C-alpha positions in Angstrom: 12.6 12.2 -7.5 10.5 10.0 -9.8 13.6 8.8 -11.6 15.3 8.0 -8.3 12.3 6.1 -7.0 11.9 4.2 -10.3 15.6 3.1 -10.2 15.3 1.9 -6.6 12.2 -0.1 -7.2 13.5 -1.7 -10.3 16.8 -2.6 -8.7 14.9 -4.3 -5.8 12.6 -6.0 -8.5 9.9 -7.1 -5.9 7.3 -9.7 -6.8 4.6 -7.5 -5.3 4.3 -3.7 -5.0 1.7 -1.5 -3.4 2.1 2.2 -4.2 0.1 5.2 -2.9 -0.4 8.8 -4.1 0.8 8.1 -7.6 0.0 10.6 -10.3 -2.6 9.6 -12.9 -2.3 11.3 -16.3 -5.7 13.0 -15.8 -4.1 15.2 -13.1 -1.8 16.8 -15.6 -4.2 17.4 -18.5 -5.4 20.8 -17.2 -1.9 22.1 -16.6 0.3 24.0 -19.1 3.5 23.1 -17.3 6.5 24.8 -18.8 9.1 23.7 -16.2 10.9 20.7 -17.7 11.8 19.5 -14.2 8.1 19.1 -13.3 6.6 15.6 -13.7 3.6 17.1 -15.6 5.9 18.5 -18.3 6.6 15.0 -19.5 4.8 14.7 -22.9 4.9 10.9 -22.7 1.6 9.0 -22.8 3.1 6.5 -20.3 1.5 6.8 -16.9 3.6 7.5 -13.9 2.9 4.1 -12.3 4.3 2.4 -15.5 7.3 4.8 -15.5 8.0 3.9 -11.9 7.7 0.1 -12.4 8.6 -0.6 -16.0 7.1 -3.1 -18.3 7.5 -6.2 -16.3 4.5 -5.7 -14.0 0.8 -6.3 -14.2 -0.9 -3.3 -12.5 -4.3 -2.5 -11.1 -5.2 0.9 -9.7 -8.3 2.0 -7.8 -11.0 3.6 -10.0 -11.9 6.5 -7.7 -8.7 8.6 -8.4 -6.1 6.1 -9.6 -3.9 7.2 -6.8 -3.4 3.8 -5.1 -2.1 0.9 -7.1 -1.1 -2.8 -6.8 1.4 -4.5 -9.1 2.7 -8.0 -9.6 5.9 -8.9 -11.5 4.9 -11.1 -14.4 7.6 -13.7 -13.4 5.9 -14.1 -10.1 2.2 -14.3 -11.0 -0.8 -12.2 -11.8 -3.8 -10.2 -10.7 -7.3 -11.7 -11.1 -9.3 -9.8 -13.6 -6.3 -8.0 -15.1 -4.6 -9.3 -18.2 -1.0 -10.2 -17.9 1.2 -7.1 -18.3 -1.8 -4.8 -18.4 -2.7 -1.6 -16.5 -6.3 -2.0 -15.1 -8.7 -0.2 -12.9 -10.9 -1.7 -10.1 -13.9 -0.5 -8.2 -13.1 -2.9 -5.3 -12.6 0.0 -2.9 -14.0 1.2 0.4 -17.3 3.1 0.5 -16.8 6.7 1.6 -19.1 7.9 4.4 -20.8 11.2 3.8 -18.6 14.1 4.6 -15.3 12.2 4.2 -12.6 13.1 1.8 -12.7 11.0 -1.4 -9.1 11.6 -2.4 -7.9 8.4 -0.6 -9.0 4.8 -0.9 -8.6 1.3 0.5 -8.4 -1.0 -2.5 -8.3 -4.8 -2.8 -7.1 -7.3 -5.4 -6.8 -11.0 -5.6 -3.4 -12.2 -6.6 -1.9 -15.5 -7.7 1.7 -15.7 -6.7 3.8 -18.8 -7.3 0.7 -20.9 -7.5 -0.9 -19.5 -4.3 -4.1 -17.3 -4.3 -4.6 -14.5 -1.7 -5.9 -11.0 -1.4 -3.8 -7.9 -1.2 -5.3 -4.9 0.5 -3.6 -1.5 -0.3 -5.0 0.6 2.6 -4.8 4.4 2.6 -7.6 5.7 4.8 -8.4 9.3 5.7 -5.8 11.1 7.6 -7.7 14.1 9.1 -10.7 12.4 10.6 -10.5 9.4 13.0 -14.2 8.7 12.4 -13.8 8.6 8.6 -10.6 6.5 8.9 -12.4 4.1 11.2 -15.3 3.6 8.8 -12.9 2.7 6.0 -10.7 0.4 8.2 -13.9 -1.5 9.3 -14.5 -2.4 5.6 -11.2 -4.2 5.4 -12.3 -6.8 7.9 -16.1 -6.6 7.7 -18.7 -7.0 5.0 -19.7 -3.7 3.6 -23.5 -4.5 3.5 -23.8 -6.6 0.3 -22.1 -9.7 1.8 -18.7 -8.9 0.2 -16.0 -7.2 2.1 -12.7 -6.0 0.8 -11.0 -9.2 1.9 -12.7 -12.1 -0.1 -10.1 -14.9 0.0 -9.1 -17.0 3.0 -5.7 -15.5 3.1 -4.9 -11.8 3.0 -1.9 -9.5 3.1 -2.8 -5.9 4.2 -0.3 -3.1 3.6 -0.2 0.7 3.4 -0.2 4.1 5.1 -3.0 3.5 7.6 -2.6 7.1 9.0 -2.6 5.8 12.6 0.2 4.5 14.9 -1.0 1.7 17.1 2.0 2.1 19.4 1.8 5.8 20.0 -1.8 6.9 19.3 -5.1 5.9 21.1 -8.2 6.9 19.1 -11.1 5.2 17.5 -9.4 3.8 14.4 -6.5 2.4 16.4 -8.9 0.7 18.7 -10.7 -0.9 15.8 -7.4 -1.9 14.2 -6.2 -3.5 17.4 -9.2 -5.8 17.6 -8.1 -7.5 14.4 -4.3 -7.0 14.4 -1.9 -8.0 17.1 -0.1 -11.2 18.3 -0.6 -14.2 16.1 -1.7 -16.3 19.1 -4.6 -13.9 19.9 -5.6 -12.0 16.7 -6.6 -13.1 13.2 -3.9 -10.8 11.6 -0.3 -10.3 12.8 2.5 -7.9 12.0 5.4 -8.4 9.7 6.4 -4.7 10.3 6.6 -2.5 13.3 7.2 -4.4 16.5 7.9 -7.6 14.5 11.1 -5.9 13.3 12.1 -3.7 16.2 10.9 -2.5 19.6 10.0 0.4 19.6 9.0 0.4 15.9 11.0 2.5 13.5 9.3 5.7 12.3 7.9 5.5 8.7 6.7 9.1 8.6 9.2 11.7 9.6 8.7 15.5 9.9 10.9 17.8 12.0 8.3 18.0 14.7 6.2 14.9 14.1 7.1 11.3 13.6 5.0 8.2 13.6 4.8 4.5 12.5 2.0 4.9 10.0 2.9 2.3 7.4 2.1 -1.3 8.2 2.4 -4.8 6.8 0.2 -7.5 8.3 -1.2 -10.9 7.1 -2.9 -14.0 8.3 -0.7 -16.5 6.5 2.8 -15.3 5.8 6.1 -15.6 7.6 8.9 -13.1 8.0 9.6 -9.4 8.8 10.0 -6.3 6.8 12.5 -3.4 6.9 11.9 0.4 6.9 14.1 1.5 4.1 16.4 4.4 5.3 15.6 3.7 9.0 16.5 0.0 9.5 20.2 -0.5 9.8 22.0 -1.0 6.5 19.1 0.2 4.3 18.8 3.1 2.0 15.8 5.4 1.3 13.8 4.5 -1.8 13.9 8.2 -2.9 17.7 8.4 -2.7 17.6 10.6 0.4 15.0 13.4 -0.3 11.6 13.9 -1.5 9.3 11.5 0.3 7.8 12.1 3.7 7.1 8.4 4.2 9.7 5.7 4.3 9.1 2.7 2.0 8.6 -0.7 3.7 10.3 -3.7 2.0 10.7 -7.3 2.9 10.9 -11.0 1.8 7.9 -12.8 3.2 7.5 -16.5 2.8 4.4 -18.5 2.1 3.6 -21.0 4.9 3.4 -24.5 3.6 -0.1 -25.6 2.7 -1.6 -28.0 5.1 
């Protein structure tokens, strides 16, 4: 599955990538894996995120677990605080309220793409608790107490598995999200995914008995729409047809002209 995903990403060659639930090398160190088909049997010192993307990307992962990562193709630009072509860690992540699971994170990075500077937020809040999820989502849009929130630049692109469906769910985190994200005429952030592509939105999470649109792409400065790979007509799944419970979201978004 890793090889199929890597081939798909590298064939698309996107300028910017946000990946979630990647496997850091530390998760394999305690295993004595004998199955050569298991990802932890790979004796290579190259991390999975680098195997997936190749050498052409500058990569930053969150420092809590290194599960969530942001990458920029070196031909397109770079990541502030991370040397060109390097793999870095950042502590620019959400604060976890007491009692919430620490295995997920909302991370932020400042990118310079084709001469333009903006923030990218890779958001993966808690799935099991609406209260924990809500507390993390608030930190995307609101100062966390020290005067610095996860969004620090004027322009921001927010992507990821938010673990909530604004069109089919009605709970606390959805209500908070909907105060910031909606129609461009009435909200500070607007969709490039979901309803922006199709009404009703295509599912991005699919189980036999449960399907939702959990993966979103929103911004306050870009133009264009995205596709749900494997669900949108004429597209193919990133994993080649099996392995991932979520569908990848991909699109060509344009920078609005600077005023």
